[in-house]
N, C-alpha and C positions, 0 to 999 in steps of 0.2 A: 527808815527801819520800813522790811515789806508787808506788805497784806497778807493775809489769808488767800488772797486769790493768787497774786504773784507765787505763792507756795505751791500751792495747787498744780499751778500751772507747769510748775517742773517736776512731776512729779508722775504715776500712773492714773489716771483719772477716772481708772474704774470705782466704783461705788457697788459693794457688796450689800443685798439686803435677804430679808427671809420674812418669812409671815409668822406671826405670834402663834399660828395653831400648828405650825410643826414641832417635832420633837427637838427637845435638845442634842439629842447624840446627833439630828440632819446637820444642825447649824457647827457642832463640832467637826464633823465630817468635812462643812463647806468653809471652816475656821483652816483647817486643816488643808487641804484641798490648794487653798488660795495664799496660803500662808500668811495668814492676818489674825491677828487677834480680838479683836469685834467685828459683830456686824450689826447694822441697822434693822432695827424692824419694823417693817413696813404694813399697813392694812391699809388697800385700794389708793396705793401710793401715797401716803400720810404716813411720816414719820411717828411712829407710837413708842418707840422705844430703843434699847440698843443692849445686846447681849454681848458678854465678853468673856476670856479666858476665865477671868478673876469670880464673875459671877458662875461661873460654871465650879470652879473649886470651892467656893464657899457654901453656893446653895444647893450643888446637886450632891459632891463627893464628900463633904463633909457634914453634911445632912444625911447621909445614906441612901439618897433618891436611886430614882434609877431611871437613867439618860436616854432610853429608849420609850419609857413612859410618861414623862415629864415634859410638858409642853412650856416652849418660850417664854409664855404670857405669866407662865407662875414665877419664874427669874428673871424674867428682864429687870432692867432698870426703866422704869417708866420714865420718870424727869428729866428730860433727855437736856443738856446744855447745850446751844446752839450759838454760831456767832453769824453775823453777816461777811459777806466776801471784802468787804472793806476794811476791816478791823486789824488793827498792829496784831505784827508776833507779840510785842512785848503783853497786850491785853490778851491774846489768845492764854499764854502762857500762863498770867495773873490766873483765868478763870477755871485754867485747868490744876491749878497748886492750889486753889484758893477748895474747888469741888471734890478735889483728890480723885482729878479720872486721869484716863490715860489717850483717849478718843472724842474730839470735837467734831462734830459736824458742822458744815459751813452749809448756809440756806438763804439764798435769797427768794425774798418772798415766798417764803412757805417751803419751794422746792431745793429740794439737797442739791449740794452743785458738786461736793465733797467731802472727806471726810481727812484732818489732820492728827496726827498720832504725836505723841510726846515726844517719840525721835526723831519726827520732821524739827518739830521748834527747836530742840536742841541744836538736831543739825545745821539750822539756818542763823539762831544767836549765834554759834562756835562760829558761823562762815563771815559773820557781820563784823563779831569782832575781830578776827583774824586781818579783814578789811582794813578796818580802824586801828589797829594796831601796825599793819603795813606803811599806811600814811602819816602814820606820829612817827615813825622809824625813818621814813623820807623825810618829812620834815625837821628832826634832829639832823639828819645826817646834810642836809644841805645849808 
């Protein structure tokens, strides 16, 4: 089974971040521009939170707050679940399921090296299962 590092190597390595002092509107604009569903929130290059489209929908739109005057620090998720580069894809999926999250930062000695999405993990698991099926079919046919 692949590791977080192997999965990150196969995708765009850009990690998009934003400061907790920015407005939620700034975050939504950046997510739209980069076509991503979440941003890591950093302060002095330290991971302090994560903001997602889900946070925006639930904590701004549904509560009648204004995007331009609400700070990211007011709605971001503070307790960010992270994994190390050597973590298996199965363990990453288990963590995401357990914590009901869709984005999982990968950190190495406190430094963010990438972000895995639920889509990244699903694609990796499907590819692994397809390989296993092909091997089994080859074994059965021989």
